[in-house]
N, CA and C of each residue as an Amber inpcrd file, in Angstrom:
protein
   189
   0.7280000  -1.3700000   0.0440000  -0.0480000  -0.1000000   0.0680000
   0.7260000   1.2480000   0.0830000   0.8350000   2.1070000  -0.8710000
   1.2590000   3.5420000  -0.8590000   0.9050000   4.2910000  -0.0780000
   1.7520000   5.2320000   0.5050000   1.3960000   6.0660000   1.1740000
  -0.0490000   7.0610000   1.1190000  -0.1320000   7.3450000  -0.4760000
  -1.1710000   7.8610000  -0.7380000  -2.6550000   7.0790000  -0.4860000
  -1.9610000   5.7700000  -1.0400000  -3.5990000   4.6930000  -0.4940000
  -4.0660000   4.7210000   0.8210000  -2.6000000   4.5160000   1.6440000
  -2.8360000   4.8740000   3.1770000  -3.7770000   6.1080000   3.2900000
  -3.2770000   7.2720000   3.0970000  -3.9410000   8.4800000   3.4940000
  -5.4340000   8.5590000   2.8360000  -5.8260000   7.6870000   1.9330000
  -7.3280000   7.6700000   1.4800000  -8.0270000   6.5430000   1.6750000
  -7.5390000   5.9390000   2.7800000  -8.0940000   4.5840000   3.2980000
  -9.2660000   5.1340000   3.7920000 -10.5820000   4.3160000   3.8340000
 -11.7500000   4.6540000   4.7190000 -11.7160000   4.8210000   6.2000000
 -10.6260000   3.9050000   6.7490000 -10.3410000   3.7640000   8.1220000
  -9.8650000   4.8220000   8.5210000  -8.6560000   5.5020000   8.0610000
  -7.9790000   6.3440000   8.1200000  -8.8190000   7.5580000   8.2210000
  -9.5660000   7.9150000   6.8760000 -10.6130000   8.9430000   7.0230000
 -11.3310000   9.0600000   8.1380000 -11.9430000   7.9110000   8.5180000
 -12.9180000   8.1350000   9.7550000 -11.8650000   8.2850000  10.9000000
 -11.3960000   7.4380000  11.1820000 -10.1600000   7.9910000  12.6470000
  -9.6000000   9.3110000  12.6290000  -9.4530000   9.8310000  11.4790000
  -9.0980000  11.4940000  11.3610000 -10.1900000  12.0960000  11.9700000
 -11.3720000  11.7200000  11.1290000 -12.6210000  12.9860000  11.4680000
 -12.8960000  12.6090000  13.1280000 -12.6730000  11.3840000  13.5100000
 -13.4810000  11.2880000  14.8630000 -12.1180000  12.3870000  15.7480000
 -10.8270000  12.3290000  15.5860000  -9.8790000  13.0830000  16.1080000
 -10.2050000  14.3260000  16.0150000 -10.8310000  14.5310000  14.8810000
 -10.9510000  16.4360000  14.7070000 -12.1220000  16.3890000  15.4410000
 -13.0350000  15.7980000  15.3170000 -14.4160000  16.3720000  15.9150000
 -14.6750000  16.4460000  17.5120000 -14.0790000  15.6480000  18.3630000
 -14.0400000  15.4320000  19.4290000 -13.9150000  16.1020000  20.2180000
 -12.3870000  17.1460000  19.7970000 -12.4650000  18.4580000  21.1580000
 -13.4560000  19.7800000  20.7700000 -14.2900000  19.6350000  19.4840000
 -15.3840000  20.3540000  19.2110000 -16.7290000  19.8580000  19.5300000
 -16.8050000  18.4140000  20.2920000 -18.1340000  17.9370000  20.7610000
 -18.4620000  18.9900000  22.1910000 -19.6450000  18.6570000  22.4390000
 -20.3410000  19.3570000  23.4670000 -19.8870000  18.4450000  24.8340000
 -20.1060000  19.1820000  25.8820000 -19.9130000  18.0850000  27.1310000
 -21.0430000  16.8090000  26.7480000 -22.2500000  17.4910000  26.9610000
 -23.1150000  16.3510000  26.9090000 -22.5940000  15.4040000  25.5470000
 -22.1800000  15.4240000  24.6210000 -21.9460000  14.6310000  23.5570000
 -20.4950000  13.9840000  24.0580000 -19.9240000  14.2910000  24.8100000
 -18.7750000  13.7870000  25.2040000 -18.8760000  12.8220000  26.3210000
 -20.0660000  13.0730000  27.1110000 -20.7060000  12.0600000  28.0540000
 -21.1790000  11.0800000  27.5040000 -22.0750000  11.2920000  26.5220000
 -22.7800000  10.2200000  26.1190000 -21.5720000   9.0780000  25.4040000
 -20.7360000   9.9200000  24.6160000 -19.8430000   8.9340000  23.8660000
 -18.9990000   8.1500000  25.2220000 -18.5700000   8.8690000  26.4190000
 -18.1140000   7.8180000  27.0830000 -19.0920000   6.8930000  27.9040000
 -20.5480000   6.9480000  27.9760000 -21.0980000   5.7510000  28.6130000
 -21.1720000   5.0850000  27.8010000 -21.4650000   5.2230000  26.0540000
 -21.6550000   4.2060000  25.3690000 -20.2380000   3.2560000  25.1670000
 -19.2630000   3.8500000  25.1820000 -17.9160000   3.3880000  25.3870000
 -18.0510000   2.3400000  26.4050000 -18.3200000   3.1710000  27.6350000
 -17.9930000   2.3920000  28.9440000 -19.0680000   0.5240000  28.9260000
 -20.4560000   0.9630000  28.2130000 -21.0080000   0.0490000  28.2100000
 -20.8540000  -1.1170000  26.8360000 -20.1620000  -0.5590000  26.0200000
 -20.1910000  -1.2310000  24.5790000 -18.6680000  -1.8320000  24.3560000
 -17.6250000  -1.1760000  24.7440000 -16.2640000  -1.5170000  24.4060000
 -16.0510000  -2.6680000  25.0910000 -14.8820000  -3.4120000  24.5930000
 -14.2490000  -4.3990000  25.2320000 -14.6900000  -5.8090000  23.9950000
 -14.9280000  -6.9740000  24.9470000 -14.3510000  -8.1590000  23.9820000
 -15.8330000  -8.2920000  22.9540000 -17.0100000  -7.2790000  23.0970000
 -17.8340000  -7.5600000  21.9390000 -17.4140000  -6.9250000  20.8490000
 -16.5120000  -6.7680000  20.4970000 -15.9640000  -6.3450000  19.1690000
 -16.4050000  -4.9050000  18.7250000 -16.6990000  -4.1330000  19.4580000
 -17.4660000  -2.6150000  19.1380000 -16.4540000  -1.5300000  19.2410000
 -16.1320000  -0.3360000  18.5080000 -14.8620000   0.2530000  18.8520000
 -15.7610000   1.7620000  18.8130000 -14.8510000   2.7460000  19.5730000
 -15.3690000   4.1510000  19.2890000 -16.2800000   4.5630000  18.0420000
 -15.4590000   4.1910000  17.0540000 -16.0480000   4.5800000  15.5400000
 -17.6020000   3.9360000  15.4870000 -17.8380000   3.0500000  16.3030000
 -19.0960000   2.5040000  15.8860000 -20.4930000   2.9240000  16.5230000
 -19.7110000   4.2430000  17.7280000 -20.9700000   4.9210000  18.1020000
 -21.6300000   5.6360000  17.5870000 -23.2340000   5.2230000  17.6160000
 -24.0750000   5.7820000  16.7920000 -24.7500000   7.6800000  16.9460000
 -23.6760000   7.9970000  17.9360000 -24.2090000   9.5980000  17.9910000
 -23.1940000  10.4260000  16.9330000 -22.2400000   9.5080000  16.1890000
 -20.8200000  10.3750000  15.5610000 -21.8900000  10.8910000  14.2310000
 -22.8610000  10.7160000  13.6020000 -23.4660000  11.1970000  12.1350000
 -24.3140000  12.4190000  13.1690000 -24.6550000  12.5140000  14.3620000
 -25.4670000  13.6440000  14.6790000 -24.3970000  14.5810000  15.2360000
 -23.2710000  14.4270000  15.3970000 -21.9460000  15.6020000  15.8350000
 -21.5740000  15.6450000  14.8290000 -21.2630000  15.0380000  13.7230000
 -20.7630000  15.4350000  12.2390000 -21.6600000  16.7480000  11.8720000
 -23.2590000  16.0080000  11.6340000 -24.2340000  17.0680000  10.9410000
 -24.3000000  18.4880000  11.4530000 -24.0020000  18.2660000  13.0200000
 -23.9320000  19.7600000  13.5110000 -22.4200000  20.2970000  13.6500000
 -21.6750000  20.0470000  13.2880000 -20.3780000  20.6070000  13.1580000
 -20.2440000  21.0060000  11.6840000 -20.8500000  20.5710000  10.4830000
 -20.7360000  20.6460000   9.3300000 -21.4400000  22.0110000   8.8120000
 -22.6170000  22.2890000   9.8230000 -23.1440000  23.2220000   9.5290000
 -22.6670000  24.6530000   9.8840000
C-alpha cells in the first residue's frame, strides 16, 4: 500500500474525522460517548467508531 493509498483509506479518514471532531464536541456529547464506550467497548468487538452519535455530531459541526 502506498502512502497515498494509506492516507485515502476509509478507516484512516474515519479516524481522522473522529480526532478532529472530538475537541469540538459538547460536554453532553462527550458524556454520551463515554457512557456508550463504558457499556459497549471490550470483548463484544465494538469500537469507538461504532458510536451511533457520530453522525449527529458530524451534522452539527458541518453546518
